Backbone as numpy.savetxt, mean C-alpha at the origin, in Angstrom:
# Nx Ny Nz CAx CAy CAz Cx Cy Cz
-4.75 -29.99 -0.87 -3.43 -30.14 -1.49 -2.62 -28.85 -1.32
-1.35 -28.98 -0.97 -0.49 -27.82 -0.79 0.08 -27.42 -2.14
-0.30 -26.25 -2.60 0.17 -25.74 -3.88 1.44 -24.93 -3.69
2.09 -24.59 -4.81 3.28 -23.75 -4.75 2.97 -22.40 -4.12
1.75 -21.90 -4.38 1.35 -20.62 -3.81 1.31 -20.69 -2.29
0.76 -21.80 -1.76 0.61 -21.93 -0.31 1.94 -22.08 0.40
2.95 -22.62 -0.28 4.25 -22.84 0.35 4.81 -21.53 0.91
4.59 -20.42 0.20 5.10 -19.13 0.65 4.23 -18.44 1.66
3.12 -19.07 2.07 2.17 -18.43 2.97 1.99 -19.20 4.27
1.91 -20.53 4.20 1.65 -21.36 5.37 2.63 -21.05 6.51
2.09 -20.63 7.64 2.92 -20.38 8.81 3.77 -19.13 8.76
3.74 -18.40 7.66 4.50 -17.16 7.55 3.78 -16.05 8.30
4.55 -15.10 8.80 3.98 -13.99 9.55 3.97 -12.72 8.71
2.79 -12.17 8.55 2.59 -10.95 7.77 2.18 -9.80 8.68
2.85 -8.67 8.54 2.36 -7.42 9.12 1.73 -6.62 7.98
0.51 -6.16 8.20 -0.19 -5.37 7.19 -0.58 -4.04 7.80
-0.02 -2.94 7.32 -0.44 -1.63 7.79 -1.65 -1.17 6.98
-2.44 -0.30 7.58 -3.66 0.13 6.91 -4.61 -1.03 6.70
-4.67 -1.93 7.69 -5.42 -3.19 7.52 -6.90 -3.06 7.84
-7.34 -1.89 8.27 -8.73 -1.76 8.72 -9.72 -1.54 7.59
-9.24 -1.32 6.37 -10.16 -1.08 5.26 -9.49 -1.38 3.92
-10.30 -1.40 2.86 -9.80 -1.48 1.50 -8.91 -2.68 1.22
-7.79 -2.43 0.57 -6.87 -3.49 0.18 -6.30 -4.20 1.40
-5.99 -3.47 2.45 -5.45 -4.08 3.65 -6.39 -5.09 4.26
-7.65 -4.72 4.36 -8.65 -5.64 4.91 -8.84 -6.86 4.00
-8.92 -6.62 2.70 -9.10 -7.72 1.75 -7.93 -8.69 1.79
-6.71 -8.17 1.83 -5.53 -9.03 1.95 -5.56 -9.84 3.24
-6.01 -9.21 4.31 -6.06 -9.90 5.60 -6.95 -11.13 5.54
-8.14 -10.97 5.00 -9.07 -12.10 4.91 -8.55 -13.21 3.99
-7.98 -12.82 2.87 -7.50 -13.82 1.92 -6.28 -14.57 2.45
-5.36 -13.87 3.08 -4.17 -14.52 3.65 -4.54 -15.41 4.83
-5.55 -15.00 5.59 -6.00 -15.81 6.72 -6.52 -17.16 6.24
-7.20 -17.18 5.11 -7.72 -18.43 4.55 -6.60 -19.35 4.09
-5.41 -18.78 3.88 -4.25 -19.57 3.45 -3.32 -19.89 4.63
-3.86 -19.72 5.85 -3.16 -20.11 7.09 -1.91 -19.29 7.38
-1.93 -18.02 7.04 -0.85 -17.12 7.42 -1.09 -16.61 8.84
-0.01 -16.29 9.55 -0.11 -15.56 10.81 -0.18 -14.07 10.47
-1.16 -13.38 11.02 -1.40 -12.00 10.62 -1.29 -11.03 11.79
-0.60 -9.93 11.56 -0.58 -8.81 12.49 -1.16 -7.62 11.74
-2.31 -7.17 12.18 -3.04 -6.12 11.48 -2.86 -4.80 12.21
-2.37 -3.80 11.50 -2.03 -2.52 12.11 -2.84 -1.39 11.47
-3.33 -0.50 12.31 -4.07 0.66 11.84 -4.33 1.55 13.05
-4.70 2.80 12.79 -5.13 3.66 13.89 -6.54 3.28 14.36
-7.33 2.70 13.46 -8.73 2.37 13.76 -8.81 1.02 14.46
-8.61 1.03 15.76 -8.54 -0.22 16.51 -9.88 -0.94 16.56
-10.98 -0.20 16.58 -12.30 -0.84 16.63 -12.55 -1.70 15.39
-12.23 -1.16 14.23 -12.41 -1.91 12.99 -11.44 -3.10 12.94
-10.20 -2.89 13.41 -9.22 -3.99 13.44 -9.72 -5.14 14.30
-10.29 -4.82 15.44 -10.78 -5.87 16.34 -11.90 -6.68 15.69
-12.75 -6.02 14.92 -13.82 -6.73 14.23 -13.24 -7.70 13.19
-12.20 -7.25 12.49 -11.58 -8.09 11.46 -10.88 -9.29 12.10
-10.09 -9.04 13.14 -9.37 -10.13 13.79 -10.34 -11.12 14.46
-11.42 -10.60 15.00 -12.42 -11.47 15.62 -13.01 -12.42 14.59
-13.32 -11.89 13.42 -13.90 -12.71 12.35 -12.89 -13.74 11.85
-11.63 -13.32 11.70 -10.59 -14.24 11.23 -10.36 -15.37 12.23
-10.20 -15.01 13.50 -9.91 -16.01 14.52 -11.08 -16.96 14.75
-12.30 -16.43 14.60 -13.49 -17.28 14.75 -13.59 -18.30 13.63
-12.94 -18.01 12.51 -12.95 -18.92 11.36 -11.75 -19.85 11.34
-10.98 -19.84 12.44 -9.83 -20.73 12.54 -8.51 -20.10 12.15
-8.51 -18.80 11.88 -7.28 -18.10 11.52 -6.48 -17.68 12.74
-5.40 -16.99 12.51 -4.52 -16.56 13.59 -4.11 -15.12 13.35
-4.85 -14.19 13.94 -4.62 -12.76 13.69 -4.53 -11.98 14.99
-3.69 -10.97 14.97 -3.50 -10.07 16.10 -3.69 -8.64 15.61
-4.47 -7.85 16.33 -4.67 -6.45 15.96 -3.87 -5.55 16.89
-3.16 -4.59 16.30 -2.35 -3.66 17.08 -2.61 -2.24 16.58
-3.13 -1.40 17.46 -3.35 0.00 17.09 -1.99 0.65 16.86
-1.82 1.23 15.68 -0.51 1.75 15.29 -0.66 3.07 14.55
0.14 4.03 14.95 0.27 5.29 14.20 1.63 5.25 13.53
1.67 4.97 12.24 2.95 4.77 11.56 3.77 6.05 11.47
3.16 7.20 11.70 3.93 8.45 11.68 4.72 8.64 12.97
4.50 7.75 13.93 5.21 7.80 15.22 6.17 6.61 15.30
7.46 6.89 15.37 8.46 5.82 15.34 8.33 4.87 16.52
7.97 5.39 17.70 7.82 4.53 18.87 6.64 3.56 18.69
5.59 4.04 18.04 4.45 3.17 17.75 4.85 2.05 16.80
5.70 2.36 15.83 6.17 1.34 14.89 7.08 0.32 15.58
7.94 0.80 16.46 8.80 -0.11 17.21 7.98 -1.06 18.08
6.92 -0.51 18.68 6.04 -1.34 19.51 5.33 -2.39 18.66
4.94 -2.02 17.45 4.31 -2.96 16.52 5.22 -4.15 16.25
6.48 -3.87 15.99 7.44 -4.95 15.70 7.68 -5.80 16.94
7.84 -5.15 18.09 8.11 -5.88 19.33 6.95 -6.83 19.67
5.73 -6.36 19.52 4.56 -7.20 19.82 4.43 -8.35 18.83
4.81 -8.09 17.59 4.77 -9.15 16.58 5.75 -10.27 16.93
6.97 -9.89 17.29 7.99 -10.88 17.65 7.58 -11.63 18.91
7.00 -10.92 19.86 6.56 -11.55 21.10 5.48 -12.60 20.84
4.61 -12.32 19.86 3.49 -13.22 19.56 3.90 -14.37 18.63
4.62 -14.03 17.55 4.88 -15.03 16.50 6.35 -15.40 16.34
7.26 -14.63 16.94 8.67 -15.00 16.92 9.45 -14.57 15.70
8.78 -14.11 14.67 9.47 -13.71 13.44 8.56 -12.85 12.58
9.17 -12.20 11.58 8.43 -11.44 10.57 8.93 -11.90 9.21
8.02 -12.35 8.38 8.38 -12.80 7.03 8.01 -11.77 5.96
6.91 -11.07 6.19 6.43 -10.10 5.19 5.94 -8.84 5.89
6.39 -7.70 5.39 5.90 -6.40 5.85 5.19 -5.75 4.68
3.87 -5.61 4.78 3.08 -5.02 3.71 2.77 -3.57 4.06
3.37 -2.65 3.32 3.19 -1.22 3.54 1.97 -0.76 2.74
0.83 -0.79 3.40 -0.42 -0.49 2.71 -1.06 0.82 3.16
-0.74 1.30 4.35 -1.35 2.53 4.85 -1.03 3.69 3.91
-2.02 4.50 3.63 -1.78 5.61 2.72 -2.86 6.67 2.80
-2.51 7.85 2.33 -3.43 8.99 2.28 -3.28 9.66 0.93
-4.41 10.00 0.32 -4.39 10.64 -0.99 -4.92 12.06 -0.91
-4.64 12.85 -1.93 -5.12 14.23 -2.01 -5.45 14.56 -3.45
-6.61 15.16 -3.67 -7.02 15.57 -5.01 -7.23 17.08 -5.02
-6.32 17.79 -5.65 -6.45 19.24 -5.75 -5.36 19.78 -6.66
-5.71 20.81 -7.40 -4.68 21.53 -8.15 -3.87 22.37 -7.17
-2.61 22.54 -7.46 -1.73 23.25 -6.53 -2.22 24.66 -6.24
-2.73 25.35 -7.26 -3.14 26.74 -7.04 -4.47 26.86 -6.29
-5.10 25.73 -5.97 -6.32 25.74 -5.16 -6.03 25.54 -3.68
-4.79 25.20 -3.36 -4.41 24.90 -1.97 -3.91 26.17 -1.29
-4.55 26.54 -0.18 -4.11 27.72 0.56 -3.07 27.38 1.62
-3.20 26.20 2.22 -2.29 25.78 3.29 -1.40 24.65 2.76
-0.17 24.98 2.45 0.73 24.01 1.83 1.17 22.92 2.81
0.88 23.10 4.10 1.25 22.06 5.07 0.44 20.78 4.85
-0.61 20.85 4.02 -1.33 19.61 3.69 -0.40 18.62 2.99
0.62 19.15 2.29 1.61 18.27 1.66 2.32 17.44 2.72
2.57 18.05 3.88 3.30 17.36 4.95 2.51 16.16 5.47
1.18 16.28 5.48 0.34 15.16 5.95 0.58 13.92 5.09
0.62 14.15 3.77 0.82 13.02 2.86 2.22 12.45 2.98
3.22 13.31 3.11 4.59 12.83 3.28 4.74 12.06 4.59
4.08 12.53 5.65 4.17 11.86 6.95 3.64 10.43 6.87
2.53 10.24 6.17 1.92 8.91 6.09 2.57 8.06 5.01
2.62 8.58 3.79 3.03 7.77 2.64 4.53 7.53 2.56
5.31 8.45 3.09 6.77 8.29 3.03 7.36 8.03 4.42
7.29 9.01 5.31 7.93 8.86 6.62 7.33 7.68 7.39
6.03 7.50 7.30 5.39 6.37 7.98 5.92 5.04 7.49
6.09 4.93 6.18 6.65 3.70 5.61 8.09 3.49 6.05
8.87 4.57 6.06 10.26 4.48 6.50 10.33 4.04 7.96
9.45 4.58 8.80 9.42 4.18 10.21 9.19 2.67 10.35
8.25 2.15 9.57 7.94 0.72 9.64 9.12 -0.13 9.17
9.71 0.27 8.05 10.82 -0.49 7.49 12.02 -0.48 8.44
12.37 0.69 8.94 13.53 0.80 9.84 13.32 -0.05 11.09
12.10 -0.05 11.61 11.81 -0.81 12.83 11.86 -2.32 12.60
11.50 -2.75 11.38 11.40 -4.19 11.09 12.61 -4.77 10.38
13.55 -3.93 9.96 14.59 -4.37 9.04 15.42 -5.54 9.58
15.87 -5.45 10.82 16.71 -6.52 11.38 15.97 -7.85 11.42
14.70 -7.80 11.78 13.90 -9.04 11.84 13.67 -9.61 10.45
13.46 -8.75 9.46 13.26 -9.22 8.09 14.53 -9.86 7.53
15.69 -9.33 7.91 16.96 -9.92 7.46 17.12 -11.34 8.00
16.66 -11.57 9.22 16.80 -12.89 9.83 16.05 -13.96 9.05
14.92 -13.59 8.46 14.09 -14.55 7.74 14.24 -14.45 6.22
15.13 -13.53 5.78 15.22 -13.22 4.35 13.83 -12.90 3.81
13.16 -12.05 4.57 11.77 -11.73 4.29 11.58 -10.72 3.18
10.36 -10.23 3.08 9.99 -9.33 1.99 9.29 -8.08 2.51
9.57 -6.97 1.84 8.83 -5.73 2.03 7.96 -5.54 0.79
6.68 -5.38 0.99 5.76 -5.17 -0.13 5.16 -3.78 0.01
5.44 -2.91 -0.94 4.90 -1.56 -0.93 3.69 -1.49 -1.84
2.53 -1.23 -1.26 1.32 -1.03 -2.07 1.35 0.42 -2.53
1.77 0.62 -3.75 1.98 1.97 -4.26 1.07 2.22 -5.46
1.47 3.02 -6.39 0.57 3.52 -7.41 1.32 3.85 -8.69
0.60 3.94 -9.77 1.20 4.41 -11.02 1.80 5.79 -10.84
1.29 6.54 -9.87 1.78 7.88 -9.62 3.15 7.90 -8.94
3.67 6.72 -8.60 5.06 6.63 -8.15 6.01 6.65 -9.34
5.46 6.37 -10.53 6.28 6.34 -11.74 6.15 7.61 -12.57
5.03 8.30 -12.44 4.80 9.51 -13.21 3.81 10.40 -12.45
4.05 11.70 -12.47 3.15 12.61 -11.78 1.81 12.72 -12.48
0.76 12.93 -11.68 -0.59 13.13 -12.21 -1.06 14.55 -11.87
-1.80 15.15 -12.77 -2.43 16.43 -12.45 -3.45 16.22 -11.34
-3.63 17.23 -10.51 -4.51 17.19 -9.35 -4.01 16.21 -8.28
-2.80 15.72 -8.41 -2.26 14.78 -7.42 -0.79 15.06 -7.17
-0.42 16.33 -7.18 1.00 16.67 -7.02 1.55 16.20 -5.67
0.78 16.38 -4.60 1.24 15.97 -3.28 1.34 14.46 -3.17
0.32 13.77 -3.65 0.30 12.31 -3.60 1.42 11.72 -4.45
1.58 12.24 -5.66 2.64 11.76 -6.55 4.01 11.96 -5.92
4.22 13.13 -5.32 5.52 13.43 -4.71 5.82 12.46 -3.57
4.82 12.17 -2.74 5.04 11.27 -1.60 5.35 9.85 -2.07
4.71 9.42 -3.15 4.96 8.08 -3.68 6.29 8.01 -4.44
6.68 9.09 -5.09 8.02 9.14 -5.70 9.10 9.02 -4.62
8.87 9.69 -3.49 9.84 9.63 -2.39 9.99 8.21 -1.88
8.87 7.52 -1.70 8.92 6.13 -1.23 9.61 5.23 -2.25
9.34 5.47 -3.52 9.98 4.68 -4.58 11.49 4.81 -4.52
11.98 6.05 -4.38 13.42 6.27 -4.30 14.03 5.63 -3.08
13.34 5.71 -1.95 13.81 5.10 -0.72 13.96 3.58 -0.87
12.95 2.94 -1.43 12.97 1.48 -1.55 13.98 1.01 -2.59
14.17 1.77 -3.65 15.19 1.41 -4.64 16.58 1.47 -4.02
16.84 2.52 -3.25 18.13 2.62 -2.58 18.33 1.51 -1.56
17.27 1.21 -0.80 17.35 0.13 0.19 17.59 -1.21 -0.48
16.97 -1.43 -1.62 17.15 -2.68 -2.36 18.63 -2.88 -2.71
19.29 -1.81 -3.11 20.72 -1.89 -3.42 21.54 -2.19 -2.16
21.18 -1.55 -1.05 21.91 -1.77 0.20 21.78 -3.21 0.70
20.61 -3.77 0.55 20.35 -5.11 1.09 21.02 -6.22 0.28
21.27 -5.97 -0.99 21.97 -6.94 -1.86 21.35 -8.34 -1.78
20.02 -8.37 -1.83 19.33 -9.66 -1.85 19.03 -10.27 -0.50
19.45 -9.63 0.59 19.20 -10.20 1.92 17.72 -10.13 2.29
17.00 -9.19 1.72 15.55 -9.18 1.80 15.02 -8.89 0.39
13.77 -9.22 0.17 13.16 -8.98 -1.14 12.24 -7.77 -1.04
12.32 -6.88 -2.00 11.46 -5.70 -2.02 10.58 -5.75 -3.25
9.28 -5.67 -3.02 8.29 -5.76 -4.09 7.47 -4.47 -4.13
7.37 -3.87 -5.29 6.50 -2.71 -5.48 5.24 -3.15 -6.20
4.10 -2.79 -5.65 2.81 -3.10 -6.26 2.24 -1.80 -6.82
2.23 -1.68 -8.14 1.77 -0.45 -8.79 0.30 -0.61 -9.16
-0.53 0.23 -8.58 -1.96 0.13 -8.79 -2.50 1.28 -9.63
-3.50 0.96 -10.43 -4.29 1.98 -11.10 -5.54 2.23 -10.30
-6.67 2.46 -10.98 -7.92 2.67 -10.27 -8.44 1.32 -9.77
-8.70 1.23 -8.47 -9.20 0.00 -7.86 -10.55 0.29 -7.19
-11.57 -0.49 -7.53 -12.89 -0.29 -6.93 -12.93 -0.85 -5.51
-13.56 -0.11 -4.61 -13.84 -0.64 -3.28 -12.79 -0.37 -2.23
-11.81 0.48 -2.51 -10.77 0.74 -1.51 -11.09 1.92 -0.61
-11.97 2.81 -1.06 -12.29 4.06 -0.35 -11.11 5.03 -0.29
-10.05 4.76 -1.06 -8.90 5.67 -1.05 -9.32 7.05 -1.54
-10.12 7.08 -2.58 -10.56 8.37 -3.11 -11.53 9.06 -2.15
-12.46 8.31 -1.59 -13.42 8.91 -0.66 -12.73 9.48 0.56
-11.64 8.83 1.00 -10.89 9.28 2.17 -9.81 10.30 1.83
-9.65 10.59 0.54 -8.65 11.58 0.14 -9.05 12.96 0.65
-8.06 13.81 0.82 -8.36 15.18 1.26 -8.37 16.11 0.05
-9.14 17.17 0.17 -9.24 18.17 -0.88 -8.35 19.37 -0.58
-8.52 20.48 -1.29 -7.65 21.65 -1.11 -7.73 22.27 0.28
-8.84 22.02 0.99 -8.99 22.56 2.34 -8.48 21.60 3.42
-7.97 20.44 3.00 -7.46 19.47 3.95 -8.51 18.57 4.54
-9.76 18.70 4.08 -10.86 17.89 4.59 -11.16 16.73 3.64
-11.71 15.66 4.20 -12.07 14.48 3.41 -13.08 14.86 2.33
-12.84 14.41 1.10 -13.72 14.81 0.00 -14.95 13.93 -0.13
-14.92 12.70 0.41 -16.08 11.83 0.33 -16.28 11.24 -1.05
-17.48 10.76 -1.30 -17.78 10.05 -2.54 -18.37 10.92 -3.64
-18.50 12.20 -3.42 -19.21 13.03 -4.39 -18.36 13.41 -5.59
-17.06 13.20 -5.53 -16.18 13.54 -6.65 -15.33 12.33 -7.04
-14.79 12.40 -8.26 -13.78 11.44 -8.70 -14.26 9.99 -8.65
-15.36 9.73 -9.33 -15.84 8.36 -9.42 -14.90 7.52 -10.27
-14.84 6.23 -9.98 -13.96 5.34 -10.73 -14.43 5.18 -12.17
-13.47 5.05 -13.07 -13.81 4.81 -14.46 -14.24 3.35 -14.63
-14.80 3.04 -15.80 -15.24 1.67 -16.05 -14.06 0.72 -16.27
-12.84 1.25 -16.27 -11.65 0.42 -16.42 -11.04 0.04 -15.06
-11.67 0.49 -13.98 -11.16 0.19 -12.65 -11.22 -1.32 -12.37
-10.22 -1.82 -11.63 -10.13 -3.25 -11.30 -10.88 -3.52 -10.00
-11.61 -4.61 -9.94 -12.32 -5.00 -8.72 -11.32 -5.31 -7.61
-11.72 -5.00 -6.38 -10.84 -5.19 -5.23 -10.41 -6.64 -5.08
-11.33 -7.58 -5.23 -10.99 -8.99 -5.07 -9.97 -9.44 -6.11
-10.16 -9.03 -7.34 -9.21 -9.36 -8.41 -7.85 -8.76 -8.10
-7.85 -7.53 -7.60 -6.60 -6.85 -7.26 -5.83 -7.61 -6.19
-6.49 -7.99 -5.11 -5.79 -8.67 -4.02 -5.32 -10.06 -4.43
-6.07 -10.73 -5.29 -5.62 -12.02 -5.80 -4.32 -11.87 -6.58
-4.24 -10.84 -7.39 -3.02 -10.60 -8.17 -1.84 -10.24 -7.27
-2.11 -9.48 -6.23 -1.04 -9.12 -5.30 -0.48 -10.36 -4.61
-1.36 -11.20 -4.09 -0.91 -12.42 -3.39 -0.16 -13.34 -4.34
-0.63 -13.47 -5.55 0.06 -14.29 -6.54 1.47 -13.76 -6.80
1.61 -12.45 -6.93 2.92 -11.85 -7.16 3.85 -11.98 -5.97
3.29 -11.87 -4.77 4.10 -12.01 -3.56 4.67 -13.42 -3.45
3.85 -14.42 -3.66 4.31 -15.80 -3.53 5.35 -16.16 -4.59
5.29 -15.48 -5.72 6.28 -15.71 -6.78 7.50 -14.81 -6.62
7.50 -13.99 -5.56 8.61 -13.08 -5.23 8.97 -12.19 -6.43
7.95 -11.69 -7.08 8.18 -10.75 -8.17 8.73 -9.45 -7.61
9.51 -8.75 -8.41 10.03 -7.45 -7.99 9.00 -6.35 -8.19
8.11 -6.54 -9.13 7.07 -5.54 -9.41 5.79 -6.25 -9.81
4.67 -5.72 -9.31 3.35 -6.23 -9.64 2.54 -5.05 -10.17
1.93 -5.24 -11.33 1.17 -4.15 -11.96 -0.30 -4.54 -12.06
-1.16 -3.69 -11.50 -2.60 -3.92 -11.55 -3.30 -2.62 -11.97
-3.79 -2.56 -13.21 -3.77 -3.57 -14.26 -2.39 -3.70 -14.91
-2.22 -4.75 -15.69 -0.90 -5.12 -16.21 -0.28 -4.05 -17.09
-1.11 -3.26 -17.80 -0.55 -2.31 -18.78 0.21 -1.16 -18.13
0.14 -1.03 -16.81 0.92 0.00 -16.13 2.42 -0.23 -16.29
2.81 -1.47 -16.60 4.23 -1.78 -16.77 4.85 -1.00 -17.94
4.00 -0.49 -18.82 4.51 0.23 -19.99 4.71 1.73 -19.72
4.36 2.19 -18.53 4.50 3.62 -18.23 5.94 4.10 -18.35
6.94 3.40 -17.77 8.32 3.89 -17.93 8.75 4.03 -19.38
8.36 3.07 -20.22 8.68 3.14 -21.65 8.00 4.34 -22.29
6.70 4.50 -22.01 5.96 5.60 -22.60 6.48 6.95 -22.11
6.89 7.01 -20.86 7.43 8.25 -20.31 8.73 8.64 -21.00
9.51 7.64 -21.38 10.80 7.89 -22.02 10.65 8.23 -23.49
9.79 7.51 -24.19 9.73 7.64 -25.65 8.46 8.35 -26.16
7.43 8.39 -25.32 6.16 9.00 -25.75 5.67 9.99 -24.70
6.59 10.79 -24.21 6.30 11.65 -23.06 5.09 12.56 -23.29
5.07 13.30 -24.39 3.98 14.25 -24.63 2.63 13.53 -24.76
2.64 12.41 -25.48 1.40 11.64 -25.62 0.90 11.16 -24.26
1.81 10.66 -23.42 1.43 10.13 -22.11 0.89 11.23 -21.21
1.57 12.37 -21.19 1.11 13.48 -20.36 -0.28 13.94 -20.79
-0.49 14.06 -22.09 -1.79 14.49 -22.59 -2.88 13.46 -22.28
-2.52 12.18 -22.39 -3.46 11.11 -22.09 -3.91 11.17 -20.63
-2.97 11.33 -19.72 -3.29 11.40 -18.30 -4.14 12.63 -18.00
-3.76 13.77 -18.55 -4.50 15.01 -18.31 -5.94 14.90 -18.80
-6.12 14.32 -19.99 -7.47 14.17 -20.53 -8.31 13.23 -19.67
-7.68 12.16 -19.19 -8.40 11.20 -18.35 -8.87 11.85 -17.06
-7.97 12.59 -16.40 -8.33 13.28 -15.16 -9.43 14.30 -15.41
-9.30 15.07 -16.47 -10.29 16.11 -16.78 -11.65 15.50 -17.10
-11.67 14.38 -17.82 -12.94 13.76 -18.19 -13.66 13.21 -16.96
-12.90 12.63 -16.02 -13.51 12.12 -14.80 -14.05 13.26 -13.95
-13.37 14.40 -13.99 -13.79 15.56 -13.22 -15.13 16.10 -13.70
-15.38 15.94 -15.00 -16.61 16.45 -15.59 -17.80 15.52 -15.38
-17.51 14.25 -15.09 -18.60 13.27 -14.94 -19.41 13.50 -13.67
């Protein structure tokens, strides 16, 4: 039976950046089961090929394209190949991202900030600019997989928070410019189990920190539950999706309970650091 949820997915073309792992990979498999056309983008072409092979062998329709989103020509090629294969773009999911865990005074080389801005902000802008005309044709959607740290800064995440704040401002301005011609959805995430975002985060020396630090709290949301909520929000064309739901109260708390919120975040980060 065709449900209301499937109506927004059947035959639609999705581009997913950062599709080789974590949320991107999970979304790819789930959308494939709902008969979406998928274009999976990442620098890790070997992993992408494994995912697309599995999807296509199960009756899905997926294309893998090695993409460096920090390179505008690579993003333009991604869009061109998508149009050549599927003829249109309905959804652009901005999922590629890089995190950093370090106090500012522990960082010797401040250019590490540029790495995060290149991926989390400039990379997203490159994708959006390259796809914008095609998305207007279909009245499509841009979905930004972002974080609570786009709404409020976190200690030990100054670079990551700054890059996500930049993306937030860009998308809000673009939303005004588009005047409804495309839909922009922000997905605000808390701690999600199974994404490897923390393990792949860089430390003060710019190197991957791995799994030895920053374990998830017991309040972290399972990856499968997270992707189900994202897909549900996308099909309902929500403007914002919060996982977990209580993140929606951050703007209110920031405005009226600022000191309490800052102390709460600091204590949470410090307690996880000690575990």
